[in-house]
C-alpha angles and dihedrals in degrees: 000000000000092000088052091054091048090050091048091050092049092048092049091048090049091050091049093049091050091052092048091048092047091049093049094047090050090051093047090048089051091048091050092049091049089047093052091046095046099046124085122224089255090056092049089048091053089050092051093046091049089047093052096041090052095054136093090239089064093045092051094045091048093047089054091046092051092046091049092048091050094044094045093051097040109045120094088223091064095043090122095061099038105138099164112034119196129309079050100225093170090051089050090051091048092050089048091053092045092052093044093056097035097056098059092043091052090046091053091051093047092050091054092044088050091053090048092049090050090053089050092047091054091050090047090050090052091049091048092048091050091049091050089052090053091047091052090048091051091048088052091053089048092052091049090049090050092049090048090048092049091051090047090051090050091050091049091049091051092047091048091050090050089048090051090049090050092048093047095044 
């Protein structure tokens, strides 16, 4: 009997978890669809640029680019094609332009991501609030069951004591 109850509880918990997972995936799919519909191509471009610039791939490519720039403009072997002699003023200008354009693009992407995170947080709060309401409801049911069981035990004890009295008398 006890094993059956544990099995039933596990099955019920698994079913609830599947329902919650399904609900959350549907919400996230809906959010993704809304996001794609509501963003312009320039917004998606900013997101892609921010995603690439914030990756190790970009860092590695940029390190190689900077190393090649410095080597190409520093070695005596390549003196003929030096176009930016040390202290690399052209490279400094290029890096300043890159930073000047990268920062606003990344900020645009972060602002949109922040708005999306806020929307998801509101949905998560609603789900958590609903789950809390369900837990409170289940606790109420458990308390009522406990009270009923306590009353049942009291009735059984009274009846047992009456039966004992009848058997002794």
